[in-house]
VOLO-610588 format. One record per atom (N, C-alpha, C): x, y, z; residue number from 1; residue in three letters; atom name. Coordinates in Angstrom, 3 decimals, always signed. Layout:
BEGIN
<pt <X,Y,Z>,NUM,'ALA','CA'>
...
//
This chain:
BEGIN
<pt <+42.216,+124.016,+60.871>,1,'MET','N'>
<pt <+41.425,+123.294,+61.844>,1,'MET','CA'>
<pt <+40.637,+124.269,+62.699>,1,'MET','C'>
<pt <+39.632,+123.764,+63.314>,2,'ALA','N'>
<pt <+38.737,+124.621,+64.073>,2,'ALA','CA'>
<pt <+39.360,+125.098,+65.378>,2,'ALA','C'>
<pt <+40.277,+124.316,+65.959>,3,'ASP','N'>
<pt <+40.838,+124.718,+67.248>,3,'ASP','CA'>
<pt <+42.174,+125.438,+67.108>,3,'ASP','C'>
<pt <+42.544,+125.829,+65.928>,4,'SER','N'>
<pt <+43.759,+126.577,+65.596>,4,'SER','CA'>
<pt <+45.047,+125.826,+65.947>,4,'SER','C'>
<pt <+44.970,+124.501,+66.063>,5,'VAL','N'>
<pt <+46.171,+123.687,+66.260>,5,'VAL','CA'>
<pt <+46.594,+123.176,+64.895>,5,'VAL','C'>
<pt <+47.821,+123.461,+64.479>,6,'PRO','N'>
<pt <+48.222,+123.025,+63.141>,6,'PRO','CA'>
<pt <+48.278,+121.500,+63.065>,6,'PRO','C'>
<pt <+47.950,+120.974,+61.899>,7,'GLY','N'>
<pt <+47.992,+119.536,+61.701>,7,'GLY','CA'>
<pt <+49.429,+119.043,+61.616>,7,'GLY','C'>
<pt <+49.603,+117.761,+61.826>,8,'PHE','N'>
<pt <+50.930,+117.172,+61.790>,8,'PHE','CA'>
<pt <+51.273,+116.765,+60.371>,8,'PHE','C'>
<pt <+52.442,+117.192,+59.921>,9,'ASN','N'>
<pt <+52.940,+116.807,+58.605>,9,'ASN','CA'>
<pt <+54.348,+116.268,+58.798>,9,'ASN','C'>
<pt <+54.530,+114.989,+58.498>,10,'GLU','N'>
<pt <+55.834,+114.362,+58.744>,10,'GLU','CA'>
<pt <+56.932,+114.970,+57.885>,10,'GLU','C'>
<pt <+56.642,+115.303,+56.660>,11,'ASP','N'>
<pt <+57.662,+115.897,+55.787>,11,'ASP','CA'>
<pt <+58.131,+117.247,+56.325>,11,'ASP','C'>
<pt <+57.206,+118.046,+56.833>,12,'THR','N'>
<pt <+57.575,+119.341,+57.408>,12,'THR','CA'>
<pt <+58.452,+119.161,+58.643>,12,'THR','C'>
<pt <+58.088,+118.196,+59.479>,13,'GLN','N'>
<pt <+58.875,+117.965,+60.690>,13,'GLN','CA'>
<pt <+60.282,+117.466,+60.349>,13,'GLN','C'>
<pt <+60.387,+116.570,+59.366>,14,'ARG','N'>
<pt <+61.701,+116.079,+58.937>,14,'ARG','CA'>
<pt <+62.542,+117.218,+58.358>,14,'ARG','C'>
<pt <+61.921,+118.113,+57.613>,15,'ALA','N'>
<pt <+62.642,+119.249,+57.039>,15,'ALA','CA'>
<pt <+63.150,+120.173,+58.146>,15,'ALA','C'>
<pt <+62.342,+120.382,+59.192>,16,'ARG','N'>
<pt <+62.778,+121.225,+60.308>,16,'ARG','CA'>
<pt <+63.977,+120.612,+61.035>,16,'ARG','C'>
<pt <+63.930,+119.301,+61.230>,17,'VAL','N'>
<pt <+65.035,+118.625,+61.911>,17,'VAL','CA'>
<pt <+66.297,+118.692,+61.055>,17,'VAL','C'>
<pt <+66.175,+118.451,+59.762>,18,'ALA','N'>
<pt <+67.331,+118.508,+58.869>,18,'ALA','CA'>
<pt <+67.923,+119.909,+58.838>,18,'ALA','C'>
<pt <+67.077,+120.922,+58.827>,19,'ALA','N'>
<pt <+67.579,+122.298,+58.848>,19,'ALA','CA'>
<pt <+68.290,+122.585,+60.168>,19,'ALA','C'>
<pt <+67.780,+122.026,+61.245>,20,'GLY','N'>
<pt <+68.435,+122.218,+62.536>,20,'GLY','CA'>
<pt <+69.806,+121.569,+62.582>,20,'GLY','C'>
<pt <+69.930,+120.381,+61.980>,21,'PHE','N'>
<pt <+71.230,+119.718,+61.937>,21,'PHE','CA'>
<pt <+72.220,+120.510,+61.101>,21,'PHE','C'>
<pt <+71.752,+121.077,+60.015>,22,'LYS','N'>
<pt <+72.661,+121.772,+59.097>,22,'LYS','CA'>
<pt <+73.070,+123.149,+59.616>,22,'LYS','C'>
<pt <+72.130,+123.900,+60.145>,23,'GLY','N'>
<pt <+72.427,+125.288,+60.446>,23,'GLY','CA'>
<pt <+72.556,+125.638,+61.909>,23,'GLY','C'>
<pt <+72.435,+124.674,+62.777>,24,'SER','N'>
<pt <+72.446,+124.985,+64.198>,24,'SER','CA'>
<pt <+73.864,+125.093,+64.732>,24,'SER','C'>
<pt <+74.072,+126.033,+65.635>,25,'ASP','N'>
<pt <+75.379,+126.157,+66.280>,25,'ASP','CA'>
<pt <+75.647,+124.993,+67.228>,25,'ASP','C'>
<pt <+74.593,+124.349,+67.688>,26,'PHE','N'>
<pt <+74.744,+123.251,+68.632>,26,'PHE','CA'>
<pt <+75.529,+122.094,+68.018>,26,'PHE','C'>
<pt <+75.340,+121.851,+66.734>,27,'PHE','N'>
<pt <+75.990,+120.724,+66.091>,27,'PHE','CA'>
<pt <+77.300,+121.096,+65.417>,27,'PHE','C'>
<pt <+77.654,+122.367,+65.404>,28,'LYS','N'>
<pt <+78.908,+122.763,+64.753>,28,'LYS','CA'>
<pt <+80.117,+122.487,+65.636>,28,'LYS','C'>
<pt <+80.024,+122.778,+66.890>,29,'GLU','N'>
<pt <+81.142,+122.576,+67.803>,29,'GLU','CA'>
<pt <+80.678,+121.695,+68.955>,29,'GLU','C'>
<pt <+81.488,+120.713,+69.281>,30,'GLY','N'>
<pt <+81.143,+119.816,+70.370>,30,'GLY','CA'>
<pt <+81.270,+120.496,+71.721>,30,'GLY','C'>
<pt <+80.632,+119.931,+72.698>,31,'ASN','N'>
<pt <+80.719,+120.440,+74.058>,31,'ASN','CA'>
<pt <+81.958,+119.843,+74.698>,31,'ASN','C'>
<pt <+83.024,+120.591,+74.734>,32,'LEU','N'>
<pt <+84.293,+120.074,+75.226>,32,'LEU','CA'>
<pt <+84.339,+120.127,+76.749>,32,'LEU','C'>
<pt <+84.832,+119.062,+77.325>,33,'ALA','N'>
<pt <+84.985,+119.005,+78.777>,33,'ALA','CA'>
<pt <+86.214,+119.811,+79.180>,33,'ALA','C'>
<pt <+86.248,+120.338,+80.398>,34,'PRO','N'>
<pt <+87.435,+121.068,+80.830>,34,'PRO','CA'>
<pt <+88.641,+120.138,+80.891>,34,'PRO','C'>
<pt <+89.806,+120.712,+80.766>,35,'ALA','N'>
<pt <+91.029,+119.918,+80.769>,35,'ALA','CA'>
<pt <+91.216,+119.232,+82.114>,35,'ALA','C'>
<pt <+91.681,+117.995,+82.051>,36,'MET','N'>
<pt <+91.888,+117.222,+83.271>,36,'MET','CA'>
<pt <+93.334,+117.361,+83.726>,36,'MET','C'>
<pt <+93.520,+117.347,+85.024>,37,'THR','N'>
<pt <+94.854,+117.364,+85.593>,37,'THR','CA'>
<pt <+95.145,+115.977,+86.142>,37,'THR','C'>
<pt <+96.159,+115.340,+85.603>,38,'VAL','N'>
<pt <+96.522,+114.006,+86.036>,38,'VAL','CA'>
<pt <+97.547,+114.126,+87.155>,38,'VAL','C'>
<pt <+97.257,+113.486,+88.271>,39,'VAL','N'>
<pt <+98.179,+113.541,+89.411>,39,'VAL','CA'>
<pt <+98.723,+112.148,+89.668>,39,'VAL','C'>
<pt <+99.882,+112.102,+90.266>,40,'ASN','N'>
<pt <+100.497,+110.839,+90.601>,40,'ASN','CA'>
<pt <+100.201,+110.550,+92.066>,40,'ASN','C'>
<pt <+99.449,+109.504,+92.331>,41,'GLY','N'>
<pt <+99.093,+109.188,+93.704>,41,'GLY','CA'>
<pt <+97.696,+109.683,+94.031>,41,'GLY','C'>
<pt <+97.387,+109.714,+95.305>,42,'ILE','N'>
<pt <+96.062,+110.124,+95.777>,42,'ILE','CA'>
<pt <+96.165,+111.527,+96.349>,42,'ILE','C'>
<pt <+95.325,+112.451,+95.911>,43,'PRO','N'>
<pt <+95.369,+113.805,+96.453>,43,'PRO','CA'>
<pt <+95.053,+113.803,+97.950>,43,'PRO','C'>
<pt <+95.607,+114.758,+98.701>,44,'PRO','N'>
<pt <+95.393,+114.771,+100.148>,44,'PRO','CA'>
<pt <+93.932,+114.929,+100.553>,44,'PRO','C'>
<pt <+93.133,+115.658,+99.780>,45,'GLU','N'>
<pt <+91.733,+115.827,+100.168>,45,'GLU','CA'>
<pt <+90.965,+114.514,+100.051>,45,'GLU','C'>
<pt <+91.374,+113.655,+99.106>,46,'VAL','N'>
<pt <+90.728,+112.349,+98.993>,46,'VAL','CA'>
<pt <+91.147,+111.465,+100.161>,46,'VAL','C'>
<pt <+92.418,+111.520,+100.506>,47,'THR','N'>
<pt <+92.904,+110.729,+101.640>,47,'THR','CA'>
<pt <+92.201,+111.149,+102.923>,47,'THR','C'>
<pt <+92.000,+112.435,+103.107>,48,'GLN','N'>
<pt <+91.328,+112.914,+104.305>,48,'GLN','CA'>
<pt <+89.868,+112.457,+104.332>,48,'GLN','C'>
<pt <+89.206,+112.482,+103.177>,49,'LYS','N'>
<pt <+87.812,+112.077,+103.123>,49,'LYS','CA'>
<pt <+87.663,+110.571,+103.363>,49,'LYS','C'>
<pt <+88.617,+109.804,+102.889>,50,'LEU','N'>
<pt <+88.547,+108.355,+103.034>,50,'LEU','CA'>
<pt <+89.202,+107.854,+104.321>,50,'LEU','C'>
<pt <+89.679,+108.769,+105.137>,51,'ASN','N'>
<pt <+90.359,+108.361,+106.356>,51,'ASN','CA'>
<pt <+89.383,+107.603,+107.255>,51,'ASN','C'>
<pt <+89.805,+106.413,+107.650>,52,'VAL','N'>
<pt <+88.942,+105.568,+108.470>,52,'VAL','CA'>
<pt <+89.345,+105.735,+109.923>,52,'VAL','C'>
<pt <+88.369,+106.011,+110.743>,53,'GLN','N'>
<pt <+88.646,+106.148,+112.169>,53,'GLN','CA'>
<pt <+88.635,+104.767,+112.807>,53,'GLN','C'>
<pt <+89.389,+104.631,+113.869>,54,'SER','N'>
<pt <+89.377,+103.348,+114.569>,54,'SER','CA'>
<pt <+88.245,+103.370,+115.594>,54,'SER','C'>
<pt <+87.467,+102.332,+115.588>,55,'PHE','N'>
<pt <+86.354,+102.204,+116.506>,55,'PHE','CA'>
<pt <+86.674,+101.105,+117.503>,55,'PHE','C'>
<pt <+86.220,+101.223,+118.740>,56,'PRO','N'>
<pt <+86.479,+100.165,+119.705>,56,'PRO','CA'>
<pt <+85.816,+98.867,+119.257>,56,'PRO','C'>
<pt <+86.564,+97.792,+119.403>,57,'GLN','N'>
<pt <+86.050,+96.494,+118.982>,57,'GLN','CA'>
<pt <+85.063,+95.961,+120.014>,57,'GLN','C'>
<pt <+84.055,+95.265,+119.526>,58,'MET','N'>
<pt <+83.072,+94.684,+120.423>,58,'MET','CA'>
<pt <+83.675,+93.460,+121.110>,58,'MET','C'>
<pt <+83.209,+93.201,+122.295>,59,'THR','N'>
<pt <+83.640,+92.010,+123.005>,59,'THR','CA'>
<pt <+83.049,+90.793,+122.298>,59,'THR','C'>
<pt <+83.885,+89.800,+121.995>,60,'PRO','N'>
<pt <+83.327,+88.636,+121.313>,60,'PRO','CA'>
<pt <+82.282,+87.957,+122.171>,60,'PRO','C'>
<pt <+81.203,+87.589,+121.554>,61,'GLY','N'>
<pt <+80.121,+86.943,+122.281>,61,'GLY','CA'>
<pt <+80.273,+85.430,+122.275>,61,'GLY','C'>
<pt <+79.564,+84.804,+123.153>,62,'ASP','N'>
<pt <+79.563,+83.350,+123.229>,62,'ASP','CA'>
<pt <+78.106,+82.904,+123.336>,62,'ASP','C'>
<pt <+77.381,+82.933,+122.207>,63,'PRO','N'>
<pt <+75.959,+82.610,+122.289>,63,'PRO','CA'>
<pt <+75.736,+81.128,+122.605>,63,'PRO','C'>
<pt <+74.608,+80.846,+123.163>,64,'TRP','N'>
<pt <+74.302,+79.478,+123.569>,64,'TRP','CA'>
<pt <+74.200,+78.539,+122.391>,64,'TRP','C'>
<pt <+73.933,+79.089,+121.186>,65,'VAL','N'>
<pt <+73.840,+78.243,+119.998>,65,'VAL','CA'>
<pt <+75.211,+77.670,+119.653>,65,'VAL','C'>
<pt <+76.277,+78.436,+119.941>,66,'VAL','N'>
<pt <+77.618,+77.947,+119.678>,66,'VAL','CA'>
<pt <+77.999,+76.898,+120.725>,66,'VAL','C'>
<pt <+77.640,+77.134,+121.957>,67,'ARG','N'>
<pt <+77.983,+76.185,+123.020>,67,'ARG','CA'>
<pt <+77.243,+74.868,+122.858>,67,'ARG','C'>
<pt <+76.009,+74.945,+122.444>,68,'TYR','N'>
<pt <+75.188,+73.749,+122.304>,68,'TYR','CA'>
<pt <+74.779,+73.609,+120.833>,68,'TYR','C'>
<pt <+75.652,+73.010,+119.989>,69,'PRO','N'>
<pt <+75.370,+72.980,+118.554>,69,'PRO','CA'>
<pt <+74.140,+72.158,+118.189>,69,'PRO','C'>
<pt <+73.697,+71.286,+119.060>,70,'ASN','N'>
<pt <+72.512,+70.497,+118.749>,70,'ASN','CA'>
<pt <+71.224,+71.221,+119.109>,70,'ASN','C'>
<pt <+71.356,+72.374,+119.769>,71,'ALA','N'>
<pt <+70.162,+73.125,+120.145>,71,'ALA','CA'>
<pt <+69.593,+73.811,+118.909>,71,'ALA','C'>
<pt <+68.317,+74.009,+118.882>,72,'LYS','N'>
<pt <+67.663,+74.641,+117.734>,72,'LYS','CA'>
<pt <+67.079,+75.980,+118.160>,72,'LYS','C'>
<pt <+67.272,+76.981,+117.297>,73,'MET','N'>
<pt <+66.681,+78.270,+117.590>,73,'MET','CA'>
<pt <+65.235,+78.273,+117.115>,73,'MET','C'>
<pt <+64.364,+78.845,+117.920>,74,'LYS','N'>
<pt <+62.954,+78.911,+117.537>,74,'LYS','CA'>
<pt <+62.519,+80.330,+117.392>,74,'LYS','C'>
//
């Protein structure tokens, strides 16, 4: 070609992919995850992260809509 870009050939591309599947180290051995440690219960760092602080409760309100149920909000 005039712009020095090689043309597309599907058979060549399929052959390259097949060769990659056959001879590549990537497909020979799987990517193994690190070994997991199973614990009984919740680890202390999780408990500390999930620790809920007590917040002061709000004073219950008594809005006029509750006192006068026939009133309409606009």
